Each structure stands twice: as structure tokens, then as C-alpha cells.
Backbone as JSON Lines, residues from 0, in Angstrom:
{"i":0,"aa":"M","n":[198.99,170.98,107.66],"ca":[199.39,171.16,109.04],"c":[200.69,171.97,109.07]}
{"i":1,"aa":"A","n":[200.74,172.97,109.91],"ca":[201.91,173.84,110.0],"c":[203.04,173.15,110.74]}
{"i":2,"aa":"K","n":[204.27,173.42,110.31],"ca":[205.46,172.89,110.99],"c":[205.67,173.67,112.28]}
{"i":3,"aa":"T","n":[206.03,172.97,113.34],"ca":[206.33,173.6,114.61],"c":[207.69,174.26,114.53]}
{"i":4,"aa":"K","n":[207.77,175.5,114.99],"ca":[209.07,176.17,115.05],"c":[209.62,175.95,116.45]}
{"i":5,"aa":"F","n":[210.86,175.5,116.51],"ca":[211.5,175.24,117.8],"c":[212.85,175.91,117.82]}
{"i":6,"aa":"R","n":[213.1,176.72,118.85],"ca":[214.38,177.4,119.0],"c":[214.94,177.03,120.37]}
{"i":7,"aa":"P","n":[216.12,176.38,120.38],"ca":[216.71,176.01,121.68],"c":[217.17,177.25,122.44]}
{"i":8,"aa":"L","n":[217.2,177.12,123.75],"ca":[217.61,178.23,124.6],"c":[219.07,178.09,125.02]}
{"i":9,"aa":"H","n":[219.66,179.21,125.37],"ca":[221.01,179.3,125.92],"c":[222.05,178.61,125.03]}
{"i":10,"aa":"D","n":[222.84,177.69,125.6],"ca":[223.93,177.07,124.84],"c":[223.54,175.68,124.34]}
{"i":11,"aa":"R","n":[222.28,175.51,123.99],"ca":[221.82,174.21,123.5],"c":[221.7,174.21,121.98]}
{"i":12,"aa":"V","n":[221.82,173.01,121.4],"ca":[221.68,172.84,119.95],"c":[220.72,171.68,119.7]}
{"i":13,"aa":"V","n":[220.08,171.69,118.53],"ca":[219.19,170.6,118.11],"c":[219.91,169.85,117.0]}
{"i":14,"aa":"V","n":[220.02,168.52,117.15],"ca":[220.78,167.7,116.22],"c":[219.87,166.61,115.64]}
{"i":15,"aa":"K","n":[219.97,166.41,114.33],"ca":[219.28,165.31,113.67],"c":[220.33,164.25,113.38]}
{"i":16,"aa":"R","n":[220.11,163.03,113.87],"ca":[221.09,161.96,113.63],"c":[221.21,161.66,112.14]}
{"i":17,"aa":"I","n":[222.44,161.36,111.72],"ca":[222.7,160.9,110.35],"c":[222.76,159.38,110.44]}
{"i":18,"aa":"D","n":[221.92,158.71,109.68],"ca":[221.85,157.24,109.73],"c":[223.16,156.62,109.3]}
{"i":19,"aa":"A","n":[223.58,155.6,110.06],"ca":[224.81,154.86,109.76],"c":[224.54,153.89,108.61]}
{"i":20,"aa":"E","n":[225.61,153.48,107.98],"ca":[225.53,152.51,106.89],"c":[224.98,151.2,107.44]}
{"i":21,"aa":"A","n":[224.03,150.6,106.71],"ca":[223.39,149.36,107.16],"c":[224.13,148.11,106.69]}
{"i":22,"aa":"K","n":[225.3,148.3,106.07],"ca":[226.06,147.18,105.54],"c":[227.51,147.31,105.98]}
{"i":23,"aa":"T","n":[228.13,146.21,106.36],"ca":[229.53,146.25,106.77],"c":[230.42,146.31,105.53]}
{"i":24,"aa":"A","n":[231.71,146.51,105.75],"ca":[232.67,146.55,104.64],"c":[232.7,145.22,103.89]}
{"i":25,"aa":"G","n":[232.42,144.12,104.59],"ca":[232.41,142.79,103.97],"c":[231.11,142.47,103.25]}
{"i":26,"aa":"G","n":[230.12,143.37,103.32],"ca":[228.86,143.17,102.61],"c":[227.75,142.57,103.45]}
{"i":27,"aa":"I","n":[227.97,142.39,104.74],"ca":[226.95,141.83,105.61],"c":[225.97,142.93,105.99]}
{"i":28,"aa":"I","n":[224.69,142.67,105.81],"ca":[223.65,143.65,106.15],"c":[223.32,143.53,107.63]}
{"i":29,"aa":"I","n":[223.33,144.68,108.32],"ca":[223.08,144.71,109.76],"c":[221.6,145.03,109.99]}
{"i":30,"aa":"P","n":[220.85,144.16,110.68],"ca":[219.44,144.45,110.95],"c":[219.28,145.6,111.95]}
{"i":31,"aa":"D","n":[218.14,146.3,111.88],"ca":[217.88,147.45,112.75],"c":[217.93,147.11,114.23]}
{"i":32,"aa":"T","n":[217.58,145.89,114.59],"ca":[217.5,145.52,116.0],"c":[218.86,145.48,116.69]}
{"i":33,"aa":"V","n":[219.94,145.27,115.95],"ca":[221.27,145.2,116.57],"c":[222.16,146.38,116.21]}
{"i":34,"aa":"K","n":[221.66,147.29,115.37],"ca":[222.44,148.46,114.98],"c":[222.6,149.42,116.15]}
{"i":35,"aa":"E","n":[223.79,149.97,116.3],"ca":[224.0,151.02,117.3],"c":[223.52,152.34,116.74]}
{"i":36,"aa":"K","n":[223.08,153.22,117.64],"ca":[222.64,154.53,117.19],"c":[223.85,155.31,116.7]}
{"i":37,"aa":"P","n":[223.71,156.01,115.58],"ca":[224.85,156.77,115.06],"c":[225.26,157.89,116.02]}
{"i":38,"aa":"Q","n":[226.55,158.19,116.01],"ca":[227.08,159.23,116.89],"c":[227.46,160.47,116.09]}
{"i":39,"aa":"Q","n":[226.87,160.61,114.93],"ca":[227.09,161.85,114.19],"c":[225.74,162.36,113.7]}
{"i":40,"aa":"G","n":[225.68,163.65,113.51],"ca":[224.42,164.25,113.11],"c":[224.64,165.61,112.49]}
{"i":41,"aa":"Q","n":[223.53,166.23,112.14],"ca":[223.56,167.55,111.51],"c":[222.8,168.52,112.41]}
{"i":42,"aa":"I","n":[223.39,169.69,112.61],"ca":[222.78,170.72,113.45],"c":[221.57,171.3,112.7]}
{"i":43,"aa":"V","n":[220.4,171.31,113.35],"ca":[219.2,171.88,112.74],"c":[218.68,173.1,113.51]}
{"i":44,"aa":"G","n":[219.26,173.37,114.67],"ca":[218.87,174.54,115.45],"c":[219.95,174.88,116.46]}
{"i":45,"aa":"V","n":[220.14,176.19,116.68],"ca":[221.19,176.66,117.58],"c":[220.62,177.76,118.47]}
{"i":46,"aa":"G","n":[220.91,177.68,119.77],"ca":[220.5,178.72,120.71],"c":[221.42,179.93,120.59]}
{"i":47,"aa":"P","n":[221.09,181.01,121.28],"ca":[221.89,182.23,121.18],"c":[223.25,182.14,121.84]}
{"i":48,"aa":"G","n":[223.42,181.25,122.81],"ca":[224.69,181.11,123.52],"c":[224.5,181.22,125.02]}
{"i":49,"aa":"G","n":[225.55,180.88,125.74],"ca":[225.5,180.95,127.19],"c":[225.95,182.32,127.69]}
{"i":50,"aa":"R","n":[225.9,182.5,128.98],"ca":[226.34,183.75,129.6],"c":[227.44,183.45,130.61]}
{"i":51,"aa":"D","n":[228.43,184.34,130.67],"ca":[229.49,184.18,131.66],"c":[229.03,184.76,133.0]}
{"i":52,"aa":"E","n":[229.92,184.78,133.98],"ca":[229.56,185.25,135.31],"c":[229.18,186.73,135.34]}
{"i":53,"aa":"A","n":[229.7,187.5,134.39],"ca":[229.38,188.92,134.33],"c":[228.1,189.19,133.54]}
{"i":54,"aa":"G","n":[227.5,188.13,132.97],"ca":[226.27,188.3,132.2],"c":[226.49,188.55,130.72]}
{"i":55,"aa":"K","n":[227.75,188.51,130.28],"ca":[228.07,188.75,128.87],"c":[227.75,187.5,128.05]}
{"i":56,"aa":"L","n":[227.11,187.68,126.89],"ca":[226.73,186.57,126.02],"c":[227.96,185.96,125.35]}
{"i":57,"aa":"I","n":[228.08,184.64,125.43],"ca":[229.16,183.91,124.77],"c":[228.5,183.14,123.62]}
{"i":58,"aa":"P","n":[228.7,183.58,122.37],"ca":[228.01,182.94,121.25],"c":[228.5,181.5,121.01]}
{"i":59,"aa":"I","n":[227.66,180.7,120.38],"ca":[227.96,179.31,120.07],"c":[228.79,179.25,118.8]}
{"i":60,"aa":"D","n":[229.79,178.34,118.78],"ca":[230.68,178.18,117.63],"c":[230.03,177.4,116.48]}
{"i":61,"aa":"L","n":[228.92,176.74,116.74],"ca":[228.26,175.91,115.73],"c":[227.22,176.7,114.97]}
{"i":62,"aa":"K","n":[226.89,176.23,113.75],"ca":[225.84,176.87,112.97],"c":[224.96,175.79,112.35]}
{"i":63,"aa":"V","n":[223.77,176.16,111.94],"ca":[222.85,175.22,111.31],"c":[223.5,174.65,110.05]}
{"i":64,"aa":"G","n":[223.43,173.33,109.89],"ca":[224.02,172.66,108.74],"c":[225.34,171.98,109.04]}
{"i":65,"aa":"D","n":[226.0,172.31,110.16],"ca":[227.26,171.66,110.52],"c":[227.03,170.18,110.8]}
{"i":66,"aa":"K","n":[227.96,169.33,110.33],"ca":[227.93,167.9,110.66],"c":[228.87,167.7,111.84]}
{"i":67,"aa":"V","n":[228.35,167.07,112.89],"ca":[229.09,166.97,114.15],"c":[229.16,165.54,114.68]}
{"i":68,"aa":"L","n":[230.13,165.31,115.57],"ca":[230.24,164.07,116.32],"c":[229.89,164.36,117.77]}
{"i":69,"aa":"F","n":[229.16,163.44,118.4],"ca":[228.78,163.62,119.8],"c":[228.88,162.3,120.53]}
{"i":70,"aa":"G","n":[228.85,162.35,121.84],"ca":[228.99,161.15,122.66],"c":[227.8,160.21,122.53]}
{"i":71,"aa":"K","n":[228.05,158.96,122.83],"ca":[227.03,157.91,122.69],"c":[225.77,158.2,123.5]}
{"i":72,"aa":"W","n":[225.91,158.73,124.71],"ca":[224.76,158.96,125.58],"c":[224.44,160.44,125.72]}
{"i":73,"aa":"S","n":[224.86,161.25,124.77],"ca":[224.65,162.7,124.84],"c":[223.23,163.09,124.47]}
{"i":74,"aa":"G","n":[222.76,164.15,125.08],"ca":[221.51,164.77,124.68],"c":[220.25,164.08,125.18]}
{"i":75,"aa":"T","n":[219.15,164.75,124.89],"ca":[217.82,164.27,125.22],"c":[217.06,164.04,123.93]}
{"i":76,"aa":"E","n":[216.51,162.85,123.76],"ca":[215.78,162.53,122.54],"c":[214.38,163.1,122.62]}
{"i":77,"aa":"V","n":[213.96,163.8,121.55],"ca":[212.62,164.36,121.45],"c":[212.07,164.06,120.06]}
{"i":78,"aa":"K","n":[210.75,164.16,119.94],"ca":[210.1,163.98,118.64],"c":[209.32,165.26,118.37]}
{"i":79,"aa":"I","n":[209.7,165.97,117.31],"ca":[209.04,167.21,116.92],"c":[208.54,167.03,115.49]}
{"i":80,"aa":"D","n":[207.24,167.21,115.28],"ca":[206.62,167.02,113.96],"c":[206.94,165.65,113.37]}
{"i":81,"aa":"G","n":[206.98,164.62,114.22],"ca":[207.24,163.26,113.76],"c":[208.69,162.97,113.44]}
{"i":82,"aa":"E","n":[209.58,163.9,113.72],"ca":[211.0,163.73,113.43],"c":[211.77,163.53,114.73]}
{"i":83,"aa":"D","n":[212.6,162.48,114.78],"ca":[213.41,162.21,115.97],"c":[214.63,163.13,115.99]}
{"i":84,"aa":"L","n":[214.75,163.92,117.06],"ca":[215.84,164.88,117.2],"c":[216.49,164.73,118.57]}
{"i":85,"aa":"L","n":[217.67,165.31,118.72],"ca":[218.37,165.35,119.99],"c":[218.58,166.8,120.39]}
{"i":86,"aa":"I","n":[218.37,167.1,121.66],"ca":[218.69,168.42,122.19],"c":[219.84,168.22,123.16]}
{"i":87,"aa":"M","n":[220.93,168.94,122.93],"ca":[222.11,168.79,123.79],"c":[222.82,170.12,123.96]}
{"i":88,"aa":"K","n":[223.66,170.17,124.99],"ca":[224.48,171.36,125.2],"c":[225.63,171.37,124.2]}
{"i":89,"aa":"E","n":[226.11,172.55,123.91],"ca":[227.24,172.69,122.98],"c":[228.44,171.9,123.49]}
{"i":90,"aa":"S","n":[228.62,171.81,124.78],"ca":[229.77,171.11,125.35],"c":[229.72,169.59,125.1]}
{"i":91,"aa":"D","n":[228.53,169.04,124.76],"ca":[228.41,167.62,124.45],"c":[228.92,167.28,123.05]}
{"i":92,"aa":"I","n":[229.1,168.3,122.22],"ca":[229.59,168.1,120.85],"c":[231.11,167.93,120.91]}
{"i":93,"aa":"M","n":[231.62,166.85,120.31],"ca":[233.06,166.59,120.35],"c":[233.81,167.27,119.22]}
{"i":94,"aa":"G","n":[233.15,167.5,118.08],"ca":[233.84,168.15,116.98],"c":[232.94,168.28,115.77]}
{"i":95,"aa":"V","n":[233.41,169.08,114.81],"ca":[232.69,169.31,113.56],"c":[233.43,168.56,112.44]}
{"i":96,"aa":"L","n":[232.68,167.83,111.64],"ca":[233.25,167.12,110.49],"c":[233.41,168.07,109.33]}
{"i":97,"aa":"A","n":[234.59,168.05,108.7],"ca":[234.85,168.96,107.57],"c":[234.36,168.38,106.28]}
């Protein structure tokens, strides 16, 4: 089966969540039912950028492979080829992890 190619439009990015650690610092294992969704992920797709009022293209500062932090309720959850992804605007990204 062929993989679906997906390219976000305008100033949107596609993010794959990075799973949080399932164990606390004290060694307690956290079950999936009470775990919070992680707020960091890896960029897997980037749109060309937005346009200003004059129609000039403003490129996106992010690139595929960047690890980023985003807000708890940011983006729209989608499933592409069985993989859970988030589509969000560049402005929803709070920062890039070095």
C-alpha cells in the first residue's frame, strides 16, 4: 500500500507528538488512562508560508525534523496512514528545542 503524501497549505505545519516518559522521577509508572498528552513533537511537514497584505510570501521559520513545544490545546488531530498527527498554524508553536 502506498504512503499518502500530505503537504500543509499556507502557514501550517504537521507535527508528530513525541511520547512522554511513562515513569515518574520516583519510579512510579503512569498508566495511559491518566497520562497527559505530550506538548512537544517533531515537525514532519511544512507549508510554503503565509502572505502579507501586499501578497508577498512570508516563509516559515520551521523545517522538517525540528523538535518543538506547542500549547496543550493547539492544532487539529488527524490520522494519516494510521499515524496520529497534528496540523497547526506556525503561530501555535511556542519554540524550537535545541
